[in-house]
C-alpha positions as CSV (number, residue, x, y, z in Angstrom):
1,M,63.4,136.4,167.7
2,K,66.2,133.6,167.7
3,K,68.6,136.2,169.4
4,T,66.1,136.4,171.9
5,L,65.4,132.9,172.2
6,L,69.1,132.4,172.8
7,V,69.5,134.9,174.9
8,L,66.9,133.4,177.1
9,T,68.6,130.5,177.2
10,A,72.0,131.8,178.6
11,I,70.1,133.5,181.3
12,V,68.9,130.2,182.6
13,A,72.2,129.1,182.7
14,L,73.9,131.9,184.2
15,C,71.1,131.5,186.5
16,A,72.2,127.7,186.9
17,V,76.0,128.9,187.7
18,V,75.0,130.8,190.3
19,M,72.4,128.9,192.4
20,T,73.3,127.0,195.4
21,T,73.6,123.0,194.6
22,G,73.3,121.8,198.1
23,G,70.4,122.7,199.4
24,C,68.2,125.9,200.4
25,G,69.6,126.4,203.4
26,D,67.2,127.6,206.5
27,G,66.1,130.8,205.0
28,M,62.9,131.0,202.4
29,P,64.8,130.9,199.0
30,S,63.2,133.1,196.9
31,K,61.8,132.4,192.9
32,S,62.9,133.5,189.7
33,P,60.6,134.8,187.6
34,W,58.9,131.7,185.1
35,I,61.3,131.0,182.2
36,S,59.7,128.7,179.4
37,L,62.1,126.2,178.4
38,F,60.0,125.4,175.0
39,N,59.3,128.0,172.4
40,G,56.9,125.7,170.1
41,K,59.0,126.0,167.0
42,D,62.3,124.2,167.8
43,L,64.7,122.4,170.1
44,T,66.7,126.1,171.2
45,G,67.7,125.2,174.4
46,W,67.9,121.3,174.2
47,K,70.0,118.6,172.6
48,I,70.3,115.0,172.0
49,Q,72.1,112.5,174.0
50,C,72.9,108.8,172.7
51,Q,74.4,106.2,172.0
52,P,76.6,106.7,168.7
53,A,74.5,104.4,166.8
54,D,71.8,106.0,167.2
55,R,72.8,109.3,166.0
56,D,72.0,109.5,162.7
57,K,67.9,108.4,163.8
58,V,65.1,111.1,164.3
59,F,63.0,110.7,167.3
60,W,62.9,113.6,168.9
61,T,61.0,116.9,166.7
62,V,58.9,119.8,167.0
63,S,55.1,118.8,165.8
64,D,51.8,121.6,166.1
65,G,53.7,123.4,168.2
66,T,55.0,120.4,170.9
67,I,57.6,118.4,171.2
68,L,57.0,114.5,169.7
69,C,58.6,111.7,170.2
70,D,57.5,109.0,168.0
71,S,59.4,105.5,167.9
72,M,56.4,103.8,166.9
73,G,57.5,100.5,164.5
74,R,61.0,101.3,165.5
75,K,62.2,99.8,168.4
76,N,65.8,99.1,167.1
77,H,67.5,101.8,169.5
78,N,69.5,102.5,173.0
79,Y,68.1,104.8,175.4
80,V,67.9,108.7,173.4
81,W,67.4,111.4,175.5
82,L,66.5,115.1,174.6
83,M,68.7,117.0,177.5
84,S,68.6,120.3,178.6
85,E,71.5,122.5,177.6
86,F,71.9,124.0,181.4
87,A,72.0,122.3,184.5
88,V,69.7,123.6,187.6
89,G,69.4,122.8,191.7
90,D,67.0,124.2,193.2
91,F,63.6,124.5,191.1
92,E,59.6,124.2,190.3
93,L,59.3,122.8,187.0
94,H,56.0,122.5,185.3
95,L,54.9,120.9,181.9
96,K,52.3,119.0,179.9
97,F,52.5,115.3,178.7
98,Q,49.8,113.7,176.4
99,A,49.9,109.7,176.1
100,Y,48.5,107.3,173.4
101,R,46.9,104.3,174.3
102,D,48.6,102.4,171.2
103,S,52.1,103.5,172.5
104,P,53.8,100.7,174.6
105,G,56.4,102.8,175.7
106,N,57.1,104.7,178.4
107,S,59.1,108.0,179.1
108,G,60.3,110.0,182.2
109,L,61.8,113.0,183.0
110,Q,64.8,113.0,184.4
111,F,66.5,115.9,186.8
112,R,69.5,117.0,188.3
113,S,71.3,114.4,186.0
114,A,74.3,114.3,183.3
115,F,75.3,112.6,180.6
116,D,78.8,110.2,180.7
117,P,79.6,109.3,176.8
118,T,81.9,107.3,178.3
119,A,80.0,104.8,180.1
120,S,78.5,101.9,177.7
121,G,78.8,104.6,175.0
122,G,76.6,106.9,176.6
123,W,74.5,107.1,180.2
124,L,72.6,109.5,181.8
125,D,73.2,109.3,185.2
126,G,70.6,110.8,187.8
127,P,67.1,110.4,189.4
128,Q,63.8,110.5,186.9
129,V,60.3,111.1,187.5
130,D,58.1,108.2,185.2
131,I,56.0,108.9,183.3
132,H,54.5,105.5,182.1
133,P,51.8,105.8,179.5
134,P,50.7,102.1,179.2
135,G,47.2,101.7,180.4
136,P,48.1,99.1,183.6
137,M,50.9,100.3,184.8
138,S,49.8,104.4,184.5
139,W,49.8,105.2,188.1
140,R,53.5,104.8,188.3
141,T,53.5,108.4,186.5
142,G,55.3,110.8,189.3
143,L,57.4,108.1,191.3
144,V,61.1,108.2,191.0
145,Y,63.3,105.7,189.6
146,D,66.8,106.5,189.9
147,E,69.1,105.7,186.5
148,T,72.4,106.4,188.2
149,R,74.3,103.2,187.2
150,E,75.2,102.3,190.6
151,E,71.4,102.3,191.4
152,K,69.2,101.4,188.9
153,R,66.5,101.1,191.1
154,W,63.3,102.5,192.3
155,V,64.0,104.8,194.9
156,Y,60.7,106.4,195.6
157,P,58.9,104.1,196.4
158,S,62.5,102.0,197.7
159,L,63.1,99.1,196.4
160,K,65.8,96.7,195.2
161,N,65.0,96.9,191.4
162,W,62.7,98.2,188.4
163,E,60.2,96.1,189.3
164,M,57.1,97.4,191.4
165,D,53.9,95.4,192.6
166,P,50.7,96.2,192.3
167,A,50.3,96.4,195.6
168,F,51.2,100.3,195.2
169,E,48.6,101.7,193.1
170,P,47.4,104.3,194.8
171,E,43.4,104.3,195.8
172,R,43.1,107.9,193.8
173,H,44.9,108.9,191.1
174,I,44.4,110.8,187.4
175,F,45.8,109.7,183.7
176,K,44.2,111.0,180.7
177,Y,45.0,109.8,176.9
178,A,44.7,111.6,173.8
179,D,41.2,110.7,173.3
180,E,40.0,111.7,177.1
181,G,38.8,115.2,176.9
182,D,41.9,117.7,176.1
183,G,44.3,114.6,176.5
184,W,46.9,116.4,178.5
185,N,48.2,115.7,181.6
186,E,50.1,118.4,184.0
187,L,53.3,117.1,186.2
188,I,54.9,119.4,188.8
189,L,58.4,118.7,190.0
190,I,59.9,120.4,192.9
191,C,63.5,120.6,194.1
192,R,64.3,122.3,197.3
193,G,67.2,121.1,198.7
194,M,67.2,117.3,199.4
195,H,63.8,117.4,199.1
196,I,61.6,116.1,196.0
197,K,58.0,116.2,195.4
198,T,56.0,115.8,192.5
199,I,52.4,116.4,191.5
200,V,50.0,114.9,188.5
201,N,47.4,116.1,187.5
202,G,46.5,118.0,191.1
203,I,47.3,115.1,193.2
204,T,50.8,115.0,195.2
205,R,52.2,111.2,193.8
206,T,55.9,112.1,195.7
207,D,56.7,114.0,198.8
208,W,60.7,112.7,200.0
209,D,63.1,113.8,201.5
210,A,66.1,112.2,199.3
211,T,68.8,112.5,202.4
212,G,71.1,109.7,202.0
213,V,70.0,108.6,198.4
214,L,70.8,111.1,196.1
215,D,73.6,112.7,197.9
216,N,75.7,109.4,198.3
217,P,78.9,108.7,197.2
218,A,77.8,106.5,193.9
219,H,75.5,110.4,192.9
220,E,78.7,112.3,194.4
221,K,81.1,110.3,191.9
222,H,79.0,111.3,188.8
223,N,78.0,114.7,190.3
224,V,74.1,113.9,189.9
225,G,71.5,114.2,192.9
226,R,72.1,117.7,194.2
227,S,72.2,119.4,190.9
228,G,72.6,118.8,187.1
229,H,70.3,118.8,183.5
230,L,66.7,117.8,183.0
231,A,65.9,115.5,180.1
232,L,62.8,114.0,178.5
233,Q,63.4,109.8,178.1
234,L,62.7,107.9,175.3
235,H,63.7,104.1,177.2
236,S,66.2,101.7,175.1
237,G,63.8,99.3,172.8
238,D,60.3,101.0,173.1
239,E,57.9,101.9,170.7
240,L,56.4,105.1,172.4
241,R,54.8,107.8,170.9
242,I,54.2,110.9,173.4
243,R,54.0,114.9,173.2
244,F,55.6,117.9,175.6
245,K,54.0,121.4,175.9
246,D,54.1,124.4,178.0
247,I,57.2,123.5,179.8
248,R,58.0,126.3,182.1
249,M,60.7,126.8,185.3
250,R,61.3,129.0,187.9
251,L,64.6,128.7,190.1
252,Y,64.8,128.8,193.8
253,R,67.7,131.1,194.9
254,Q,68.3,132.4,198.8
């Protein structure tokens, strides 16, 4: 079984190498078969990226067949990411996550990103789909923030920094907590060329042409925005409890 999982990881990495990184072109891209990115038993295919001071702290584990991030009662940490070992360009990703009402922290799905260990002790440049458990702002889930060090702002919607006015709350959105029904939310991320789309529990939250933003000189400098790694985020200084499961991907290619 272990060897099989390693082979699957290698296949994903190989597909990533042959994929286009700038877009899908004018033709309709083909789709690869669905690939599971989490085996329900361990973190094969993923690795922790963080600053040196946090390397011995365990926040990301496997629990009851899910990926669990738990920093409750432990605020003394910087950003800690669970990052894929492979990089991808154009793809469709589905995952489910479960949030808890007593968790004040937020998370996110970083994509087309790259980790630089020399940047302030370690930084993951690239865009991120917000996953925001705290009740009053849970509607932000599915919007896009840019963690690239020259940006550090909302890019969808386009704002000057991390602040977002409640006026951006949509008329309709669905967000569930662990104590509500099955308690699982579904997040879909589709990246085809510079078109970025997110769907949360069946409702489109981002539908955006990122041309001129995610392919600007800052992103080119750090080799992000067009292709890169996936990562689940634990925000610096946050107390967070969140679970992920059913993570699967298919690639788009000419």
